[in-house]
N, C-alpha and C positions, 0 to 999 in steps of 0.2 A: 892662799895666803900664807900658809906657813907648813909645816911638817904634818904628818898624820895623826895623832891622838891629842890635838889641842885641848888644854884646858879640860880634859876629862879629870884630871887628879887638880893638886895643888901646886905644881911645878909651872915657874913663869914660862910663856914660850915668846918666841920672836916673830915679828909681824913685819910686811913692808914698812917702813918709817913714814912714809904720806898715810898709813892707813892707822898707825900706832898714836901720830901727831893727831889725827882727828877725833879719834875714840878716847885719847887721854884729854884733850880739850874741851870734849863734851863730859867729862867725867865719869864715863862708861868703863873705862881701864886705868891701872894704876901702871907706872912705869918705873922699873928699877933695872937701871942702865938701857939696854936693849931688850929687856925682855918685859912682857906683858902679862897682867894679872886683872880678871873681871874686879871692878871695886865692890861687887857683891855679889850674892848666890842669885839672886834673880838673874843678873846677867850673866853669869856663867851658865845657869840653864836656857837662856836665850841664844846665846852665842855658839853651845856645844853643838847643836843640829847642824847649823850651818858650816862648821868646821869640817864636821864628820862629812858633809856632803860635798864640800870642795876638795877634800882629801881622794875621795874616790873618782 
């Protein structure tokens, strides 16, 4: 999806455009230009293990 330590902090990350669009349209993330942040702490906790697994 993206590079190594996604969403581990408060820095926005870049996702693939189609993934970002789908997550944003479900209001799971907030988009700022081409960068994304989870819309709440619950989603951050949910998505973080997936990004760490995908990065390895």
